[in-house]
C-alpha positions in Angstrom: 3.9 -18.7 10.1 1.6 -20.0 13.1 0.6 -23.5 12.2 -3.2 -23.1 12.3 -2.7 -20.5 9.5 -1.1 -22.9 7.2 -3.8 -24.6 6.8 -6.2 -22.4 5.7 -7.1 -22.1 1.8 -5.7 -18.7 1.5 -2.9 -18.4 4.2 -2.1 -14.8 5.2 1.4 -14.6 3.7 4.3 -12.1 5.5 2.4 -12.1 8.4 4.9 -13.1 11.0 7.7 -11.5 9.3 6.7 -7.9 9.2 5.3 -8.1 13.1 8.9 -9.2 14.1 9.7 -6.6 12.1 7.7 -3.9 14.0 8.7 -5.7 17.1 12.6 -5.0 16.2 11.9 -1.2 15.3 10.1 -0.6 18.5 13.0 -1.8 20.8 15.6 -0.4 18.4 14.5 2.5 16.4 13.4 6.1 17.3 13.4 7.6 13.3 13.5 6.5 9.9 10.6 5.2 7.7 8.9 1.4 7.8 8.3 0.1 4.3 7.2 -3.6 3.7 9.2 -4.1 0.6 8.2 -7.9 -1.3 10.6 -9.6 -3.3 8.1 -9.8 -6.4 8.4 -6.2 -6.6 10.8 -4.0 -9.0 11.4 -0.3 -7.5 12.1 3.2 -8.6 14.9 4.5 -6.4 12.9 7.7 -6.5 10.1 6.0 -4.3 12.6 5.5 -1.1 13.7 9.4 -2.0 10.2 10.4 -1.7 9.3 7.4 0.9 12.1 9.3 3.5 10.0 12.0 4.2 7.3 10.7 6.0 5.6 12.1 8.5 2.9 9.6 9.0 1.2 7.3 6.8 2.1 7.9 3.2 0.7 6.2 0.1 1.1 6.2 -3.6 0.1 3.8 -6.7 1.6 0.0 -7.3 1.7 -0.9 -10.9 0.8 -4.3 -12.8 -1.9 -5.2 -10.1 -4.2 -7.9 -11.6 -7.4 -7.1 -13.5 -6.9 -3.1 -12.7 -3.2 -2.7 -14.0 -3.1 -0.3 -10.6 -3.9 0.0 -7.1 -3.9 3.4 -5.9 -5.5 6.5 -4.0 -8.1 8.4 -6.3 -6.5 11.9 -6.4 -8.8 14.7 -7.5 -7.7 18.3 -7.5 -5.0 17.3 -5.0 -7.3 15.6 -2.6 -7.5 11.9 -1.9 -11.5 11.0 -2.9 -11.0 7.2 -3.1 -9.0 4.0 -3.5 -8.7 2.1 -7.1 -7.7 -1.3 -6.3 -8.6 -4.9 -7.8 -10.3 -6.0 -4.3 -12.0 -3.4 -2.2 -14.4 -5.4 -0.2 -15.2 -3.9 2.9 -11.7 -2.5 3.7 -11.1 0.7 5.4 -7.6 0.9 3.1 -8.3 -0.5 0.4 -4.6 -0.3 -1.0 -1.6 -2.8 -1.7 1.0 -3.4 1.2 3.5 -1.6 -1.3 1.6 1.2 -1.6 2.3 2.7 1.5 5.0 3.6 4.1 4.7 4.7 8.1 7.4 7.1 10.0 9.5 5.3 12.9 7.7 8.3 15.1 4.4 7.4 14.1 4.4 3.8 15.4 5.8 4.2 18.0 3.2 6.2 19.7 0.7 3.5 18.8 1.6 0.7 20.6 -1.4 -1.7 19.2 -0.2 -1.1 15.5 0.4 -4.6 14.1 -0.8 -6.8 10.8 -3.3 -8.9 11.5 -3.4 -12.4 10.1 -6.4 -12.4 7.8 -5.7 -12.8 4.6 -6.6 -9.8 2.3 -6.6 -7.7 5.2 -3.5 -7.6 6.3 -2.6 -3.9 4.6 -5.8 -2.7 6.0 -5.9 -4.2 9.5 -2.7 -2.8 10.1 -3.3 0.9 8.9 -6.4 0.6 11.0 -4.3 -0.3 13.9 -2.5 3.2 13.8 -5.5 4.6 15.1 -6.1 7.5 15.4 -5.2 7.5 11.8 -7.8 8.7 9.3 -7.9 9.0 5.3 -7.5 12.9 5.4 -4.0 12.2 7.5 -2.5 10.2 4.3 0.4 11.9 2.3 -0.1 11.6 -1.0 3.5 10.8 -2.9 4.1 10.1 -6.8 3.2 13.7 -8.0 0.1 13.3 -6.2 -0.1 9.6 -7.1 0.2 10.2 -10.6 3.9 8.6 -11.5 4.0 4.7 -10.9 7.4 4.1 -8.7 6.9 0.5 -7.5 5.4 -2.7 -9.8 4.7 -5.9 -9.2 6.8 -8.3 -11.1 6.0 -11.6 -10.7 6.8 -14.4 -13.3 3.0 -15.6 -13.3 1.2 -14.8 -16.8 -1.6 -12.3 -15.8 -4.5 -11.2 -18.2 -4.5 -7.9 -19.6 -5.9 -5.1 -17.4 -9.0 -3.4 -17.9 -8.8 0.1 -19.4 -9.5 3.0 -17.0 -13.0 4.1 -17.1 -12.7 7.4 -18.0 -15.7 8.7 -18.1 -15.6 8.0 -14.3 -12.1 8.7 -13.2 -11.2 11.0 -16.1 -10.5 14.3 -14.2 -8.3 12.1 -11.4 -4.8 11.0 -11.3 -5.8 7.8 -12.7 -6.0 9.5 -16.5 -2.8 9.9 -16.1 -2.1 6.6 -14.8 -4.3 5.1 -17.6 -1.4 6.7 -19.6 1.3 5.2 -18.1 -0.2 1.2 -18.3 -1.3 1.6 -22.0 
């Protein structure tokens, strides 16, 4: 991490490593899928079977997120209509780093794509840098985002997540995810 970012109260983590990885991929790869795995996550092998078919950008739920229990695209009748994540802010793509994958072929056509040194905006900054790329272009995995195939499994204690608001989300994939998390 560059020295100027180490002094911040909330430094952007993993950015240098991810950008070096993107640099290596641009020089050495022509096909495949990029997935930013973390050492504090647990993965179902099914995730890797699903992401291997990513054509552009695929997304899927991440479980055990603080406060809400899950970070996911909200899907209604097979269509992404919103995002459900603990902190949305003014992010175009409020998704966790573990909740998306990108095709190498797609990345190679976007030479300006990179992960920004901006804490809390690493994911959305990277996804926005893939322009032209918009929300309708997202490929929904994990049975239309009704299965959790990646879990944050940090060894720190978190509060119990809030139950899913079924009045608002009962007609979406969150109803099914709420059952999984209970």
